[in-house]
C-alpha positions in Angstrom: 158.1 87.0 146.2 160.5 84.1 146.2 163.5 83.8 148.6 164.0 84.9 151.9 163.5 88.4 153.2 166.2 90.1 155.4 164.9 92.4 158.4 167.1 95.3 159.0 166.8 98.8 160.5 165.9 101.6 158.3 164.3 104.9 158.6 161.1 105.5 160.3 158.4 108.1 159.9 156.1 109.0 157.2 158.8 108.6 154.4 160.0 105.3 155.7 157.6 103.1 153.9 158.2 104.9 150.5 162.0 104.4 151.0 161.7 100.9 151.9 159.3 100.5 148.8 162.0 102.2 146.5 164.5 99.9 147.9 162.4 96.7 147.3 161.9 97.8 143.8 165.7 98.1 143.2 166.4 95.0 144.6 163.7 93.2 142.5 165.3 94.9 139.4 168.7 93.7 140.3 167.3 90.3 140.9 165.8 90.4 137.5 169.0 91.5 136.0 171.1 88.8 137.6 168.6 86.2 136.4 168.7 87.4 132.8 172.5 87.4 133.0 172.4 84.0 134.3 170.3 83.0 131.3 172.8 84.5 128.6 175.7 83.8 130.5 178.6 82.2 128.8 180.0 78.7 129.5 183.8 77.9 129.7 185.2 74.4 129.2 188.6 74.5 130.6 191.2 71.8 131.8 192.3 72.1 135.3 195.8 73.8 134.4 196.0 75.8 137.6 198.8 73.2 138.8 200.6 73.4 135.7 200.7 77.2 135.6 201.4 77.7 139.4 197.8 77.5 141.0 197.2 75.9 144.5 194.3 74.0 145.5 192.6 74.3 142.2 192.2 78.0 142.7 191.8 79.8 139.2 194.8 82.2 138.3 194.0 84.7 135.6 197.5 85.5 133.9 199.0 88.9 133.5 198.4 90.7 130.3 201.2 90.3 127.8 202.9 93.1 125.9 202.2 93.2 122.1 205.9 92.1 121.6 205.3 89.0 123.8 202.1 88.2 122.0 203.8 88.5 118.5 206.5 86.3 119.9 204.0 83.6 120.8 202.3 83.8 117.5 205.4 83.2 115.6 206.2 80.4 117.7 202.7 78.8 116.9 203.7 79.7 113.3 206.9 77.8 113.1 206.8 74.1 112.3 209.1 72.9 115.0 208.7 70.6 117.9 208.1 73.6 120.4 204.9 74.4 118.5 202.6 72.6 120.7 204.3 74.0 123.7 203.9 77.5 122.2 200.2 76.9 121.4 199.4 75.7 125.0 201.2 78.8 126.3 199.0 80.8 123.9 195.9 79.1 125.3 196.9 80.0 128.9 197.8 83.6 127.9 194.2 84.1 126.1 192.7 83.8 129.5 193.6 87.6 130.1 191.1 89.9 128.2 193.8 92.5 127.3 195.9 89.6 125.6 193.0 88.6 123.7 192.5 92.0 122.2 196.1 92.0 121.2 196.1 88.7 119.7 193.1 89.4 117.4 194.6 92.7 116.1 197.8 90.9 115.0 197.7 90.2 111.2 197.3 86.5 110.6 196.7 85.5 114.0 193.0 84.0 113.6 194.0 82.5 110.3 197.0 80.6 112.0 194.6 79.1 114.5 192.1 78.1 111.7 194.9 76.3 109.9 195.9 74.4 113.0 192.1 73.8 113.9 191.8 72.2 110.6 194.9 70.0 110.4 195.4 66.4 110.6 197.2 66.4 114.0 194.7 65.7 116.6 196.7 67.1 119.6 197.3 70.4 117.7 193.7 70.4 116.5 192.5 70.2 120.0 194.7 72.7 121.4 193.9 75.4 118.7 190.0 74.5 119.5 190.8 75.6 123.2 192.6 78.6 122.1 189.3 79.5 119.9 187.3 78.8 122.8 189.3 81.2 125.2 188.6 83.9 122.6 184.8 83.0 122.4 184.6 83.6 126.1 185.6 87.2 125.7 183.1 90.0 126.7 184.6 92.3 123.8 182.3 92.0 120.9 185.3 92.9 118.6 187.1 89.7 119.7 184.1 87.6 118.8 183.7 89.3 115.5 187.3 88.6 114.8 186.4 84.9 115.1 183.9 85.1 112.2 186.0 83.0 109.8 186.2 80.1 111.9 182.4 79.8 112.3 182.0 77.5 109.2 184.8 75.0 110.4 183.1 74.9 113.9 179.9 73.8 112.1 181.8 71.3 110.1 183.3 69.7 113.1 180.1 69.2 114.9 179.8 65.8 112.7 183.3 64.6 114.1 183.5 61.5 116.3 185.4 62.9 119.2 182.7 63.8 122.0 185.2 66.2 123.7 185.9 68.1 120.4 182.3 68.2 119.6 181.3 69.5 123.0 184.1 72.1 122.6 182.8 73.3 119.3 179.2 73.6 120.5 180.1 75.7 123.6 182.5 77.8 121.4 179.6 78.5 118.8 177.2 79.2 121.9 179.5 81.9 123.2 180.0 83.4 120.0 176.1 83.5 119.4 175.7 85.3 122.7 178.3 88.2 122.2 177.6 89.2 118.6 174.6 89.8 116.1 177.2 89.5 113.1 178.0 85.9 114.3 174.2 85.1 114.4 173.6 86.5 110.9 176.6 84.8 109.5 175.7 81.4 111.0 171.9 81.2 109.7 172.9 81.2 106.1 175.8 78.6 106.8 173.0 76.1 107.8 173.6 76.1 111.8 170.1 74.9 112.3 170.3 71.7 110.1 173.7 71.0 111.7 172.5 71.3 115.2 169.4 69.0 114.3 171.7 66.5 113.4 173.6 66.6 116.7 170.1 65.4 118.4 171.0 61.9 117.2 174.0 61.8 119.2 173.9 59.2 122.1 176.4 61.2 124.3 174.9 63.3 127.0 177.6 66.1 126.8 176.8 66.6 123.2 173.0 67.0 123.9 173.9 69.6 126.6 176.1 71.6 124.4 173.3 71.5 122.0 170.7 72.7 124.4 173.2 75.7 125.4 173.5 76.7 121.7 169.7 76.6 120.9 169.1 78.3 124.0 171.3 81.2 123.1 170.1 81.4 119.7 166.6 81.6 120.8 167.3 84.4 123.2 168.7 86.8 120.9 166.7 89.9 120.2 166.1 89.3 116.4 165.0 85.7 117.4 161.4 86.2 116.6 161.9 87.6 113.1 165.2 86.2 111.9 166.1 83.1 113.7 162.8 81.1 114.6 161.6 81.1 110.8 164.8 79.2 110.2 164.6 76.8 113.1 163.2 74.0 111.0 161.3 72.7 114.2 159.6 70.2 111.7 163.1 68.8 111.1 163.9 68.8 114.6 160.8 67.0 115.7 161.3 64.4 112.7 165.1 63.6 113.9 163.7 62.8 117.3 164.3 66.1 119.4 161.5 65.7 121.9 162.4 62.0 123.0 166.0 63.0 123.1 165.4 66.2 125.3 162.8 64.3 127.1 165.2 61.5 127.9 168.0 64.2 129.0 165.5 65.9 131.4 164.7 62.7 133.0 168.3 61.9 133.5 169.1 65.2 135.0 166.1 65.2 137.3 167.1 61.6 138.4 170.6 62.8 139.2 170.0 66.0 141.0 171.5 65.7 144.8 169.4 67.2 147.6 171.8 70.0 147.7 172.2 70.9 144.0 175.6 72.3 143.2 175.9 75.9 141.9 175.6 76.0 138.2 173.3 73.1 137.6 170.4 75.5 137.1 172.2 76.6 134.0 172.2 73.3 132.4 168.9 72.5 133.3 167.2 75.6 131.9 168.1 75.4 128.2 166.6 71.7 128.1 163.5 73.1 129.7 163.4 75.9 127.3 164.1 73.8 124.1 161.2 71.4 125.1 158.6 74.5 125.6 159.6 76.0 122.3 159.1 72.5 120.3 155.9 71.8 122.1 154.5 75.2 121.0 154.5 73.9 117.4 151.0 73.6 116.0 151.5 69.8 115.7 150.8 66.7 117.7 154.3 66.4 118.9 153.3 66.1 122.5 152.2 62.5 121.5 155.8 61.6 121.1 156.6 62.3 124.7 153.6 60.6 126.3 155.4 59.5 129.5 154.4 60.5 132.8 157.8 60.3 134.2 158.3 63.6 132.6 155.8 65.3 134.9 157.5 63.5 137.8 160.9 65.0 136.8 159.4 68.4 136.5 158.1 68.4 140.1 161.6 67.2 141.3 163.4 70.1 139.5 160.7 72.5 140.8 161.1 71.3 144.4 165.0 71.3 144.0 165.2 75.0 142.3 162.3 76.9 144.3 164.2 78.6 146.9 167.6 79.3 145.3 166.7 79.6 141.7 163.1 80.7 141.2 163.5 81.5 137.5 163.9 77.7 136.9 160.0 77.6 138.4 159.0 79.7 135.5 160.5 77.6 133.0 159.0 74.6 134.6 155.7 76.0 134.5 155.9 77.2 130.8 156.7 73.6 129.9 154.0 72.4 131.9 151.4 74.8 130.5 152.6 73.6 126.7 152.2 69.9 127.8 148.7 70.3 129.2 147.5 72.7 126.6 145.8 70.5 124.0 145.8 66.8 124.5 144.4 65.1 127.9 147.1 62.9 128.7 149.3 65.3 130.9 146.2 66.7 132.3 144.9 63.3 133.5 148.4 62.4 134.4 148.9 65.3 136.6 145.5 64.5 138.5 146.1 60.8 138.5 149.7 61.3 140.0 148.3 63.4 142.9 150.6 66.4 141.8 147.8 69.0 142.0 148.5 70.0 145.6 152.2 70.7 144.7 150.9 72.8 142.0 148.7 74.8 143.9 151.5 75.5 146.7 153.1 77.5 143.9 150.2 80.0 143.6 151.7 82.6 146.3 155.2 82.4 145.1 155.3 85.3 142.5 152.8 87.1 140.0 154.2 85.1 137.1 154.0 81.9 138.8 150.4 82.5 139.9 149.4 83.4 136.3 151.2 80.1 134.8 149.7 77.9 137.7 146.0 79.5 136.8 146.8 79.1 133.1 147.6 75.2 133.7 144.4 74.8 135.9 142.5 76.3 132.9 144.0 73.7 130.6 142.8 71.0 132.7 139.5 72.4 133.3 138.8 73.0 129.5 139.0 69.4 129.2 135.3 69.1 130.4 133.1 68.0 133.3 135.2 65.0 134.6 138.3 67.2 135.2 136.4 70.0 136.6 134.9 67.5 139.2 138.6 66.4 140.1 139.7 69.9 140.3 136.5 70.6 142.8 137.0 67.6 144.9 140.7 68.1 145.4 139.8 70.8 146.6 141.0 73.9 144.5 138.4 76.2 145.4 139.8 77.3 148.8 143.1 78.1 147.4 141.5 80.2 144.6 139.5 82.5 147.0 142.6 84.3 148.6 143.9 84.8 144.8 140.7 86.8 143.9 141.6 89.2 146.9 145.1 90.0 145.2 145.7 93.5 143.9 147.0 92.1 140.6 144.5 92.5 137.8 146.5 90.0 135.6 146.5 87.1 138.4 142.8 88.0 139.5 141.8 88.0 135.7 143.2 84.6 135.1 141.6 83.3 138.2 138.1 84.3 136.8 138.8 82.5 133.6 139.4 79.5 135.8 136.2 80.0 137.8 134.1 80.5 134.8 135.4 77.1 133.4 134.7 75.2 136.6 131.3 76.7 136.9 130.5 76.1 133.3 131.3 72.3 133.4 130.5 71.4 137.1 127.8 73.6 138.5 128.3 72.2 142.1 131.3 74.1 142.2 129.5 77.3 141.8 127.2 76.3 144.7 130.2 75.5 146.8 132.1 78.7 145.9 129.0 80.6 147.3 128.7 78.6 150.4 132.3 79.6 151.1 131.7 83.4 150.5 133.4 83.7 147.2 130.8 85.9 145.6 131.7 88.7 148.1 135.2 88.6 146.5 133.6 88.8 143.2 131.6 92.0 144.2 134.9 93.8 145.0 135.9 93.5 141.5 132.8 95.1 140.1 134.3 98.6 140.0 137.5 97.4 138.4 137.5 98.4 134.8 139.5 95.4 133.3 137.8 93.0 135.4 134.1 94.2 136.0 132.5 92.7 133.0 133.7 89.1 133.9 133.0 89.5 137.6 129.5 90.5 136.8 129.1 87.7 134.6 130.3 85.3 137.2 127.9 86.8 139.8 125.2 86.0 137.2 126.3 82.3 137.1 126.4 81.6 140.7 123.0 83.4 141.0 121.4 80.8 139.1 119.6 77.8 140.7 121.9 74.6 140.8 121.2 72.3 137.7 120.4 75.0 135.3 121.5 73.6 131.9 125.1 74.3 132.5 124.3 78.0 132.4 123.6 77.9 128.6 121.0 80.8 128.7 123.6 83.2 130.1 124.8 84.6 126.7 126.5 87.6 128.4 128.3 85.2 130.6 130.1 83.4 127.5 130.7 86.8 125.7 132.4 88.1 128.7 134.9 85.3 128.6 135.2 84.8 125.1 
């Protein structure tokens, strides 16, 4: 497991280990829940208004809830065409930081319509302040508030093509927040053309816009209905044709180059959407990885891995998914990984967790599939001594992936099979002959290592090939 284990005092005796095991399971479940909550958490772009509203030392102060009459008075102040309208709008924005006030506001007749009118006005200062009010509403945890904002979605999409970076960024994060909270919002945005509009944002030269774009895409792709209703609309071909891969790659390179030694909390929530969007685009059945044949991308990935390994291990999984997609087909990134001597750093991730182990072994399989020259380098690094402990793990999924890798190594580079036997690896294989989901592959590998060195790349062993097909 990633992270540090805390020592403590607990019960002893026959039931002590069972209690500790249950506690570990609960802690693991909580960690997973916190990780998932981070991935779908909302973002809030807010000016430093603490000083003007009475805060000290930058401390965030949530306003007290307003009564219905007070909320109505604020709305009327915003509706009146007077010199105090902007001040009323600013006061409304501050008041909408309170959840109860949000709920009271959206229940008032004409409240959202009034904000939309100002949001679409020709007065830039009023437009921005109305956008901030809508952004505060989008941050609500109440789905009813998000659904009250349904009439504004088409205008948010329209203004993504605006000239103000700050305004575009605000619209993107407001959309992303609404997407998280409400399936109704997502269903409305798809026919309104959110995907083509987001695709146009890829051409923006501004990093803030690209970061906001990554956030919206990430939230869309994590929706429960994404596989059947959102992904078919994503028009990845259009995204690719507009240069999505080079733009996201450039953004990731910039992020990696600017990560300080002690990364600030929250940076992982910026890195994650970029990693995930790149991975999803690379999963397309195209030659899209040709667009990003840049060895700096691998260096950036391993810098991010090193930075977030201890505190935010879910980022490691995202990096390994991307690395898997990069190495799956074309040999460029496989050669680069070996040429830059990044294999030792990759192998060090093997014991981190079950998912990390499976992904690391899958990347190694991608490399080994490229043929004898790659398997020779894997053997020379050497990888075998680190694979042997993996074979003794009690997890069938991890062991099964390790067997797949050994099969490829032995098939393309017979010297690896001989070395495996000299290191006692065949004894580890024998232990899995009685494991139902592993026994066929384990026996096939035992057949392979039992053949004399130099036998025609084990071609006579048809059982071996069928076991791994």
